[in-house]
C-alpha positions in Angstrom: -0.1 0.0 0.0 1.5 3.1 -1.2 0.4 6.3 0.8 1.4 9.7 1.5 -0.5 10.1 4.3 0.5 8.5 7.5 -1.4 5.2 8.2 -3.1 3.9 11.3 -2.5 0.0 11.5 -4.1 -2.2 14.0 -1.8 -5.6 14.2 -3.7 -8.8 15.2 -1.1 -11.2 16.5 -1.5 -14.9 16.5 -4.7 -15.9 18.0 -5.0 -19.6 17.3 -8.7 -20.0 17.4 -10.0 -23.7 17.6 -13.4 -25.3 18.5 -14.5 -25.5 22.1 -12.9 -22.1 22.6 -14.7 -18.8 24.1 -14.3 -16.8 21.0 -15.7 -13.8 22.8 -12.2 -12.0 22.4 -12.7 -11.4 18.8 -15.9 -9.2 19.7 -13.6 -7.2 22.0 -11.2 -7.0 19.1 -13.9 -5.6 16.9 -14.5 -2.9 19.7 -11.0 -1.8 20.0 -10.4 -1.4 16.1 -13.9 0.7 15.9 -12.6 2.9 18.8 -9.3 3.4 17.4 -10.4 4.1 14.2 -13.2 6.3 14.9 -10.7 8.6 17.0 -8.0 8.5 14.2 -7.9 10.3 10.5 -7.6 7.6 7.9 -6.2 5.7 6.1 -6.8 2.9 8.1 -5.4 -0.7 7.9 -5.7 -4.2 9.9 -3.1 -6.5 9.5 -3.6 -10.1 10.5 -0.2 -11.5 11.1 -1.2 -15.1 10.9 -2.1 -18.2 12.7 -5.7 -17.1 13.2 -6.8 -20.6 12.7 -5.1 -23.2 15.1 -6.2 -26.3 12.7 -5.2 -28.8 14.9 -6.5 -31.4 12.9 -4.0 -31.3 10.3 -1.1 -31.3 12.8 -2.4 -34.9 12.9 -3.6 -35.5 9.6 -1.2 -38.4 9.0 -2.1 -40.5 12.2 -4.3 -43.3 12.1 -8.0 -42.6 11.4 -10.5 -42.5 9.1 -10.4 -39.7 6.1 -14.2 -38.6 7.2 -13.2 -38.2 10.6 -10.1 -36.1 9.7 -12.0 -33.8 7.4 -15.1 -33.7 9.9 -12.7 -32.5 12.5 -10.9 -30.0 9.8 -14.5 -28.6 8.9 -15.0 -27.9 12.6 -11.6 -26.0 12.8 -12.4 -23.9 9.6 -15.7 -22.9 11.2 -14.1 -21.8 14.5 -11.8 -19.4 12.6 -14.8 -18.2 10.4 -16.8 -17.6 13.4 -14.2 -15.5 14.9 -14.0 -13.4 11.9 -17.7 -13.2 12.1 -17.6 -11.9 15.5 -15.1 -9.0 14.7 -17.1 -7.9 11.8 -20.2 -7.8 13.7 -18.7 -4.9 15.8 -17.6 -2.9 12.9 -21.0 -3.5 10.8 -22.9 -2.5 14.1 -20.7 0.6 14.3 -21.1 1.7 10.5 -24.9 0.7 10.5 -26.1 4.1 11.5 -23.5 6.5 10.4 -23.1 8.1 7.0 -20.3 9.8 5.1 -17.0 10.5 6.8 -18.3 8.9 10.0 -18.2 5.4 8.2 -15.1 3.5 8.9 -13.4 2.3 5.9 -10.9 -0.1 6.6 -8.0 -2.1 4.6 -7.7 -5.7 5.7 -4.6 -7.9 5.2 -3.8 -11.5 6.4 -0.4 -12.6 6.3 -0.6 -16.3 6.4 1.2 -18.3 9.2 2.7 -21.5 9.8 -0.5 -23.1 11.0 -2.6 -22.0 8.0 0.2 -23.3 5.9 -0.7 -26.8 7.3 -3.3 -26.9 4.7 -0.6 -26.7 1.9 1.3 -29.3 3.4 -1.3 -31.7 3.5 -2.4 -31.2 0.4 1.3 -31.6 -1.0 1.7 -34.9 1.2 -1.5 -36.4 0.0 -2.6 -34.9 -3.4 -4.9 -37.6 -4.5 -7.1 -37.4 -1.6 -6.9 -33.9 -0.8 -6.5 -31.6 -3.7 -9.9 -30.0 -4.3 -11.2 -31.3 -0.9 -9.5 -28.6 1.3 -8.0 -25.2 0.3 -6.5 -22.3 1.5 -9.5 -20.5 0.3 -11.4 -22.2 3.1 -9.8 -19.3 5.6 -11.6 -16.5 4.0 -14.3 -17.5 1.2 -17.1 -17.8 3.8 -15.6 -14.7 5.8 -17.5 -11.2 5.6 -14.1 -9.6 6.1 -12.6 -8.2 2.7 -9.0 -9.9 3.4 -6.3 -9.4 0.9 -4.3 -12.6 1.6 -0.7 -12.4 1.5 1.1 -16.2 1.1 3.2 -17.6 3.8 6.3 -15.6 4.6 6.0 -13.3 1.8 6.0 -9.8 3.2 3.9 -7.2 2.7 4.9 -3.7 2.7 2.4 -1.0 4.5 3.9 2.4 5.0 7.3 1.3 4.5 6.9 -1.3 7.1 7.4 -5.1 6.4 4.8 -7.5 7.8 5.1 -11.2 7.6 4.3 -14.0 10.0 7.9 -14.3 10.7 11.2 -13.5 9.3 13.9 -15.9 8.9 17.3 -16.2 10.6 19.2 -17.5 7.8 19.2 -19.6 4.7 17.6 -22.6 6.9 14.3 -20.6 6.8 14.2 -21.0 10.6 12.5 -18.2 12.4 14.3 -15.4 14.2 14.6 -16.3 18.1 16.6 -15.9 20.8 16.9 -13.2 23.7 16.4 -9.9 21.6 14.7 -11.1 18.4 13.4 -7.7 17.2 17.0 -6.3 17.1 18.1 -9.3 15.5 15.5 -8.9 12.8 16.7 -5.6 12.1 20.1 -6.5 11.9 19.1 -9.2 9.3 16.4 -7.3 7.3 17.6 -3.7 7.4 14.3 -2.5 7.3 11.2 -1.9 9.7 9.5 -5.0 10.1 6.5 -6.7 12.4 6.3 -10.2 13.1 4.2 -12.6 15.0 5.1 -16.6 15.6 6.7 -16.5 18.8 3.9 -15.3 21.2 6.3 -13.1 22.9 6.6 -9.2 22.8 9.7 -7.3 21.8 10.6 -4.3 20.3 13.7 -2.6 19.0 14.7 0.8 17.3 18.0 1.6 15.3 18.9 4.8 13.5 20.5 4.7 10.3 23.4 7.2 9.4 21.0 9.6 7.7 18.8 9.9 10.7 16.0 7.5 9.6 14.8 5.1 12.2 14.1 1.4 11.8 11.8 -0.5 13.9 10.9 -4.0 14.7 8.3 -5.5 16.6 7.5 -8.8 17.7 3.8 -8.3 18.7 3.1 -11.0 21.3 -0.3 -13.2 20.8 -4.3 -12.7 21.1 -5.2 -15.4 23.5 -4.9 -16.1 27.4 -5.7 -19.8 27.2 -2.8 -22.4 27.9 -1.5 -24.3 25.4 -0.6 -27.6 26.5 1.7 -28.7 24.1 4.2 -25.9 25.5 4.2 -26.4 29.3 4.0 -23.6 31.9 7.4 -21.9 31.7 6.9 -21.1 28.0 3.1 -20.1 28.3 4.4 -17.7 30.9 6.7 -16.1 28.3 3.7 -15.0 26.0 2.3 -11.7 26.2 -1.3 -11.2 25.1 -2.2 -8.2 23.7 -2.7 -5.8 20.4 -0.4 -3.7 18.8 -1.6 -0.3 17.2 1.2 1.3 14.9 0.4 5.1 14.5 1.9 7.8 12.2 3.3 5.1 10.0 5.0 6.2 6.9 8.4 5.8 5.3 9.0 2.8 7.4 8.7 4.9 10.7 5.9 4.5 13.4 4.8 5.3 17.0 3.8 2.0 18.8 1.0 1.7 21.2 0.7 -1.2 23.1 -3.0 -2.7 24.2 -2.2 -5.3 26.9 -5.0 -7.7 27.7 -5.7 -6.2 31.0 -6.2 -2.7 29.2 -8.4 -4.3 26.7 -10.8 -6.3 29.1 -11.0 -2.8 31.3 -11.8 -0.6 28.4 -13.9 -2.9 26.3 -14.7 -6.1 28.2 
């Protein structure tokens, strides 16, 4: 997106919607989006950084079990992610319903696919005879009311001069940047302002070029508070739930506003 005006960007971190969850956090997210954008001149952008869908069924697609059973679980996984999108959209729709002209929120929506969404592509590649035409990345959005522009897994999209991707790689092996200070590492590797998700942790770094241009990198936490059993208690404790709002995004520079989970609940819960 090329713009001569500063952008306001709401970044949705990994949210991992799956069946059986309380999805009310997505209504809260919709209220935040409406509140932020209604108080800020446009252009307005939402970036879903990926792993919106957890898709646990595809994490075990190669285990013993009937195809019918696995596909039924897959459809439940898809429905959970779509219901989350409907809950968010209802808040935006309700806000706009009685407004006219400049008071109607116009939002550009971007979805950078995560490694959990990429499970669909990997499953098809592993068994194309059974799954080609049966499951598809289109399942993630074609029944969604949100007009997403979808970006391939690990293909960055540049908005206001900032690169957004589910994660940025540490080198030729293609692994995600990690370590004690991942945001600083991302800046050193990419040499441009970047925003990523994936690790569920929060980190921010700023560096200054010789010409005075600021470069920022953000690892944007997560958008859930439930415990993931596979990670264990110590890893779960490292994760930071919340929402990032990037203000005055222009030429690769932005002001970071962080909405912690506690702040979100207090304001919109």
